[in-house]
N, C-alpha and C positions, 0 to 999 in steps of 0.2 A: 583411501586410495579409488582412485576411478578405474572405470574399464574403458579400455584402449579397442579398437579394432582398424584393422584393414579393410579401407576402403577401395574397392578395384574403381570404381566413378573416379576419386581422389588420387589413386597411388601412393597412399600415403596413410598411417594410422589417425586414427580421430578419436577423439573423448566422446564416449557413449553419451547423450543428451537426450531424455526422452521426456516432452511435451505432458504429455499426460500420466495418467495413473497406469496404462497397461504400455506394452511394447509389443507394436503391428509386427509380425512377422508374415510373409510371403514365401515360400518354398515353391519351385516350380517340380509337381510329382510326377506318375510315369506315365508313360502310353502302355494299358495294359492288354498286351497281343500275346504274350507267353510267359513263362514262369520267373518268379522271383530272382534273382542275382547277386552276387555280391555285390556288384558295382551300386544296386539300388541300396544296397544295406549301406554304403558309406554316411552318402547325405543325410540318411535317415536316422544313425546312429548320432552323428555331428551334430543335427540339431536339436536329438533329442538331452544331449550332454549341455548343447546352449542356453537350453530354454528349464533345466532343470539347475545349472549353476547360474542363471540368473536369478530363477528363484531364492539359490540360497543366499544370491545379493540384494534383496528384497525387494527384485520386481515381478511384475504379474505380466503374465504373456498372454496374445491370443494368436495362436497360430492357422495358418490357411495353406492348404496345400491340396490343388488340382488335380483331379484324373484328366486326362486327356484322352476320352473314348471314343473320338470320332476322328479316324486319321487313317491317311493311304495303309499304313502297316497292317492296321486293324482290319481293314478292307481286303486287304489280300489273306489274310489268315485267315478269315471267315470264308473266303469264298473256299479256299484249300480245303476246309475242314466241313465246308458246305452248310455253318451253321449263318445265323446272325448278327452281325457285326456287335451291335449294342449288345447281343446276348454273352456274345465272347468278349466283350471289354467287361461285361459287368463280373463273370467268372472270375476273369487274371484281378478284376479291382479287389475282389474278395481274397483272393490267393493270396494277394499282397500285404493287407494288413493283416490277416494270419500271421505271415510269415514276420512283418514287426513285430507283433505280440509277443511272436516265441523267441527275440530276440530281447523282449523287455524296452520297446520303443513306445513313450506313453503318444499317445492318439494326439492328432492333431485338433481344435477345437471345431473345424470345418473341412470336410472333402467333397470338393463342388465339382460337380462332374461338366462338360461341356454341354451334354445334352440336356441336361434342365434347365438350361438356361441362356437359350437364343434369344427372348427380349432384350435382355440383358446387353447383349451383344449385336443385336441389329438395332439398338438406342447410340449404342457407342459408335458403331459404323454411320446410321444416321449426323449424328453428335460430326463424326470428321469430317464426313462431306458438304456441310451447313459453313465449316473453320478455315477451307480449301484444304484441308488435306490429305482430301482422298475423291477419288472420282469412280463412275460406273461406268461399264463398255462390254455390253454385248450379254448381261447378265453376271460380269464377273468385276467385282470392285477391287481398286488397289489404291495404297497409300502411298504417296506422293515424298519420295524420299527430302528431293529439293524444296519442298515445303518447310523443312523443319530445317533451320541453318547448322544444327548443335549436332546433327546426324554423324554417328562416330564418335561421340565424345566417351562412350562407355568403353570400346576397342582401342581408344587413341589413334584413330586411323583419320582421315580427309577422305572425303568423295571422290575423289578425282583416285585416290593411294586405292581404294576398294576398288571403282569401277576398273581401276589397271590389272590389279592381281587377282580379280576374281570370275569366273566363267558362270555365263547364264544361258539359261532355253532361250531364246530366240521365240518374241510375243508381239506381234504390230499391235497389241492392243496398247501397251505398256507405253505411256511418255518419256519414260528413264529407265534404261537395263535395272538398276538398282529397286526399282519399282518391285511390290511384292504385293500379294495379293493378302486381302482381309477377307472375304467372300467370293467362293467358287462357285463357279456356276454349278446347277445339276449334271451329275452325269449316269446315263444309263446302269439300271442293277443299283446303282449304292444309295446310301443312307441322307434325306434331302430335307429341307424344311422350307416353309413360304416366306419372301422376303417381298422388299418393297423393290427388288431387283430381278424377280423370279423366284423359282426353287432353286437354292443350294445348301451349301455347311460353311462354314468359317473356317479361316485360313489360321493356318499354327499358333503364329503369334497375338492372335486380336483377345485370344481365350483370355491368357494369360491377364490381360491389359482391363477387360472387362469383370473377370471377377475377383484382382484383387482390389478395383474399384469399388464393386459392390460390399465388399466384407471389411475392407479395412480403410476403404476412404481415397480420397487425392492425394494424400500424402502419408507415410508410415515408414519405422524404424529400418528394417530390414528386409533385404530384396535377396531370395538366396537359391544357389543351383551349382551342376556342375561346372566346373573352368569351359568345356565344350559348348556352352550353352551362350559365354556371354558374346559371341559374333555368329550367326543373326541376330536370334532370339531373343536374348537381353536387350540389345540395341535397339532391334524392331519394338518391343514392348517399351522403352522410354519414347522412344517418337510416336507413336498411339497417342500412349497417356498424357504426356504431359502436349501431345495436341490439344488434344481436345477437351482438358483441365487449366492448360497453362500453369500448373505448377508442379516442384520436381516429385518423382514417382515414389523414390522411397529413399532417405538418407546415406545406408549403408548398403554397398551390393559385394556379400560375401560368395565367395566362389572355392567349392572344395576342388583336389583335384581329382584324377583319375585312379584307379585299379588296374594295373597292367598285370596280364598273366601270359608268363613269361614272353615278356616285352614288348605285348603288345597291349594296346586298351582293353578291359574285358568290354564287350558287347554282346547282345543276340545277333546282329550283322556277320560278324566273324566267328561268331558257332562256338567261341573260348569260354565261355560262361561257366560260372559256378554256382549252383544253386542252393538258394539259403536251405529248403528242405535236404539235400542232400549232405552240406558241411556241417549240419543239426545232428545229423546221422551219426555223425563219427564226435565232434567234438561239441563241448557244451557254450550255449549261447553266452556264457561270460568271458569265454576267454575269444569268440568271435570279435567280440565288442573292443577288447585287447589290444589286438591286430591291427581293429580299424580306427583306434586311437593313439597307436602307438606313437604318429609321425604327426605333425603338424597338420590339419585340416586342407590347406593348400596343398602340400606335398602330394606327389605323387608317391604311390603302396604298392610294391612288386607283391604280387602274390607268384605260387608255386607250390607244387603236391605236399610239399614236406616243410613248409613256410609254418603253420600251426603249433607242429612239433617244435619247432627248434624254436621258436620265441614263448611256446607253451612252458618251460624250467623254468623261464624267470617268473613267468602267472603262477605256476604252482607254488613255489617258494612265499611272493607274496599271501598267497591264499593259507600255505599252510602256517604262517605266521598268524594270521586272524585266526584262522580257528584254534588254532592254541589260544591264543587268547582270551577266546571264547569260552574255551575248555577248564582255565586257569579262574577266568572272574565268571565264568556264567555269564548268561544274553540281560538280565535284567536288572531294574533299576539300581545302583547300589548309594546308601548315603556317605556322604562329604566326610573325607579323614582328614585329618591335618597330616602333612606329607614332610619330611626331613629328609638329608642324607642323599643318598639314592636315587630315593622314589620323587623327593623337590626336584632333583636334576633334571629324571624322567620327566617330570610335569612340563618343566620348562622344554624341555625337547621337543612335546607337542606342540605347545603355543606358536614355539617358531616354524615348526613343521606347517602347524596352518596359514601360518603367514605367506609361508614362502610358494602352498601350493597357492593361493589366492593371487599373491601377486601374478605367478603364471600363468593363470587362467587372466586375470585380471587383463596382462597382453598378447591380445589376439585371442584368446582361448586357447591357449598352450597346452594340449592336453601330453605330448610330448615331455615336455619338460615335469607338467605337474605328477606325471608317474614316476618320474624322476626324483621329484621328493619323497614320495610315498616309497622309493625302495631304499633311500637313504635314511631314512626313520626306519623301515624294516631292519636296516645292519645294528641301526640305534638299541634297538627295541631287542633284538637277539641275543647281545651281547650283555644285554640287562637279566634278560631273562636268566641268560646259563649261569650269570653270580648273584643273583636276587635271595634274600631270604623270605619264609614265608610270614607277611605279618600283614596287619591290616592295611598301614600306608602303602604297603609294596602292592598287595591287593589292586586299591585303588588307582594306585597310578597306571599301575597296567589297563585298567577296566577305560581311563580315560585314553589311554591311546585305544582299544578296540572300538569306542563310542568314534574317535575320528578315523580311523579306516572304516567306521557303518555309513559315516555321513559322507567321505569324499570318494573313497574307491567304491563304495555300495552304493548309498543313495544317488549320486553324483553322476558315477563314471558304469557302474553297473557290470564290475568286472570283479566282483566279491563272489563267489562260492561257495555258501556255509556247509560244513559234514551234514547228510542226510542225519535226521535223528534217530531213522530203525531203517534196518536192512531185511532183504525180503527172508519171510519166514524168521525174524530174530527181531525180536521187542528190545528197547536198552536195557532195562535190569538186566536181562538175560545176556547182552553181549559185557557189560561190568562184569558179572559172575564168573565170566569164560575168561577174561583179563585176570581176575583176580586168582582165577585155577592154573590158568598162565603163569603169572610172577609167583605164586606158590612150589610150581614144579620148579621152575627157574632156580631157586632158591634152595633146591632139593637137589639140582644138579640135572635133573629129570630132563634133558635138555631135547629128547629126541620125542615126546609127550607134548612139550611144551611148542616144538617147532611145528609139532602136525594141527594142532587148535590154530598156529597163525594159516599155515597152507592152505588146510578147510575152509578159514574163512575168505583167505582173499581169493577160493572161488565163489564167494559169495559177492567178492566187490566191498569185501570190507579189508579197508587197509591196516596193519596195527603196527604203531611207530612208538620205540623204544626214546624217551626222552628223560634228560635229568630228572625230572619232576615225576616219574614213572610212566609207564604204558599209556598212547591212549589210541583211541579208533576213529579212522572216517570213511567216508565211502569213495571208493574209487570214481572218480571225473571220468 
């Protein structure tokens, strides 16, 4: 089976075709001037899962994600705080990476910063001027939109429509209202760099064209970002990059939907953000990832104060099943066993589930549908466990289920939280001894003492569950 992706550029699903041995990925990164929030986490987790799934399907990836560390927002915030703008951006760049680490997001291969790539940006601007796509006026350099006849192809708009439907600042230096700055003349008390046009700094759009070209070349597989970047940012990137090289920029353009908080887009400017540090004080990272993957990446996600509590019940059922399997079969490798009867039927269910999961992810990385497959398997496994006999065949069949959940829900999606192996002040052997003592007390109908053990362990965040196979413990999440 092939992998198919929805391409914003062509507005249809296309088969993934890779020319070399690696899949090149460029994702527009953050402007680091404030705390990292849930809106930042969505594209990061989405691309984390896409990369891990591509690895699962046998592809290699090379992922580049920039930091826009020069921007009006950074300069204004630094002025408010009395800080150097680049120092402010460095602080929040580190904070972003730490937050993504705490969410289990594998790091990109490169995190280039605009401030460290001025020669690359200036060289690209010079090439655009040479090719007639840009012009310098009074220390500024503008991109000439009319020089690129395909302008508007990503957002599916004509220049006439854009001109009629967009408000522009009046600038007498521009040849056309849609022209945009790719180099800005220095202003007092702002960071600036030398250039052939005088001291200044790059415009927002030119940085991604320069950085993607430096690290991925003139054409690569995936370009990603939020749907709010389609126009003007990504539209302008295409005009710049293709104007400079004469080649397509990226084969496939993937755009994730926004996260809404109380029906408004979550953003720093609106002040309705939920920071990653705040949310991880209350909820485990696996549940946060589960929320972010519970809808197709291109859909909007609605968040409210009790959202994770609501969806957490389903997530907990999935984790309870996996932890039950881990306790029944152990986490070490098991020798293959011949399967027959119900165990053989369960093994067939496992094979079918993996095929259905792969089919869902092959269809434009449909994580919502893939999670549905995992819950279908959960229901079948629970029915099997409730009626199983203890024999090597049954254990091996359940081990296969555990390994499948570990690979798909754990390694790829990162939504499985295995029970802790030690509670504060309690070793695992001591916990097992307490469970044995509680079981003995219950058999002697000393329920009050048995309940006291359960309740005191609960105070230590150790949850005791009575199952048909006997009591088990897990750490409360």
